[in-house]
C-alpha positions in Angstrom: 61.2 73.3 70.5 63.8 75.0 68.4 67.3 75.5 69.8 66.9 79.3 70.1 63.8 79.1 72.0 65.2 76.3 74.3 68.3 78.4 74.9 66.3 81.5 75.8 64.2 79.5 78.2 67.2 78.1 79.8 68.9 81.6 80.1 65.8 83.1 81.5 65.3 80.4 84.1 69.0 80.6 85.1 68.9 84.4 85.4 65.7 84.4 87.4 67.1 81.7 89.9 70.3 83.7 90.2 68.6 87.0 91.0 66.2 85.5 93.4 68.9 83.5 95.1 70.9 86.6 95.5 68.1 88.5 97.1 67.2 85.4 99.4 71.0 85.3 100.3 70.9 89.1 101.2 68.0 88.3 103.7 69.5 85.4 105.5 70.6 86.3 109.0 74.4 86.4 109.1 74.5 84.7 112.4 73.8 81.6 110.4 77.2 81.7 108.9 80.0 80.7 111.1 83.3 80.6 109.1 85.0 78.4 111.7 82.4 75.7 111.6 81.3 73.0 109.1 80.7 73.4 106.2 82.5 76.7 105.9 85.7 75.8 107.9 88.8 75.2 105.7 89.4 71.5 105.2 92.8 70.1 105.7 93.1 69.1 102.0 92.4 72.8 101.0 95.7 73.6 102.6 94.5 77.2 103.7 93.4 77.9 100.2 96.6 76.8 98.5 94.9 73.7 96.8 93.0 76.2 94.6 96.3 77.8 93.4 96.7 74.4 91.6 93.5 75.4 89.7 95.3 78.6 88.7 92.2 80.4 90.5 94.2 83.5 90.8 94.0 84.1 87.1 90.2 83.4 86.5 88.6 84.2 89.7 87.9 87.9 88.9 85.9 87.1 85.7 82.9 86.3 87.9 80.7 89.3 88.8 80.8 90.7 92.3 77.0 91.6 92.8 77.9 94.5 95.4 79.3 96.3 92.3 76.0 96.3 90.7 73.5 96.8 93.7 74.6 99.7 95.8 72.6 98.7 98.8 74.6 95.6 99.4 77.7 95.0 101.4 80.7 96.5 99.6 83.4 93.7 99.4 86.5 96.1 98.6 85.5 99.3 100.4 87.7 99.7 103.6 89.1 96.2 103.5 92.8 97.0 103.9 92.3 99.0 107.0 89.2 97.9 109.0 89.2 94.6 110.8 85.4 94.6 111.3 85.0 95.1 107.6 87.3 92.1 106.9 85.3 90.0 109.5 82.0 90.8 107.8 83.5 89.9 104.4 84.5 86.5 105.7 80.8 85.9 106.8 79.8 87.2 103.4 81.9 84.5 101.7 79.9 81.9 103.7 76.7 83.4 102.6 77.7 83.4 99.0 78.9 79.8 99.2 75.7 78.8 100.7 73.6 80.6 98.1 75.5 78.7 95.3 75.1 75.4 97.0 71.4 76.3 97.2 71.4 77.0 93.6 72.8 73.7 92.7 70.2 71.9 94.6 67.4 74.1 93.0 68.8 73.6 89.6 67.7 69.9 89.9 64.5 71.4 88.6 66.0 71.7 85.2 65.3 68.2 84.0 61.8 68.5 85.4 61.0 71.7 83.7 63.0 71.3 80.4 62.9 67.4 79.9 65.9 65.3 79.3 67.9 68.3 77.8 67.5 69.8 81.2 70.3 67.6 82.4 72.6 69.3 80.1 71.4 72.6 81.5 71.9 71.3 84.9 75.4 70.3 84.3 76.4 73.4 82.4 74.7 75.7 84.9 76.5 74.3 87.8 79.9 73.8 86.1 79.9 77.3 84.8 77.7 79.3 87.3 78.0 77.6 90.6 81.2 75.6 91.1 83.6 78.3 90.2 82.0 80.9 92.8 82.1 78.1 95.4 85.7 77.6 94.8 86.3 81.3 94.9 84.7 81.7 98.2 86.7 78.7 99.6 89.9 80.2 98.2 89.4 83.7 99.6 88.0 82.9 103.0 91.3 81.3 104.5 93.2 84.2 102.9 91.0 86.8 104.5 91.0 85.1 107.8 94.7 85.2 107.9 94.7 88.8 106.9 92.1 89.5 109.7 94.3 87.9 112.3 97.2 90.0 111.2 95.1 93.1 111.4 93.9 92.4 114.8 97.4 91.6 116.1 98.6 94.8 114.6 95.8 96.7 116.3 96.6 95.0 119.6 100.1 96.2 119.4 99.1 99.8 118.8 96.1 100.4 121.2 96.6 104.2 121.0 95.5 104.4 117.3 91.9 103.1 118.4 91.2 106.5 119.9 92.4 108.5 117.0 
């Protein structure tokens, strides 16, 4: 098989798996995702997301696409985030869902060596190194920061209960 054909096959399989995983992730019940429980709870070594600063995540995290920008029916990540505690709470759960989807893709991508032969191990490594590990790191970086923001939003709302009626 020529390199061009091999590369096209790899890209088509990767794109197909990604699209399918996205829609599966959208269908999963959100009650399955508890950001305060394993495996989504921030580990001590993550230092509330500070560990990821050492990887300079702030500078490269935005190069990865946010599917909600491309598919209007999905939960909008940015809309209303700065003012609405319920939006922030939902976004935290969405980070868990996204993380689970990427872990699932890493598991399913073990099929590359079966489908593509020995060169499939290269595909497996590249697919996960470039397509799954960074999004998992991004979710694990964002989640504790969002949780801290949500705590502050709720504390602020508790101090000003009269604004709830407005």
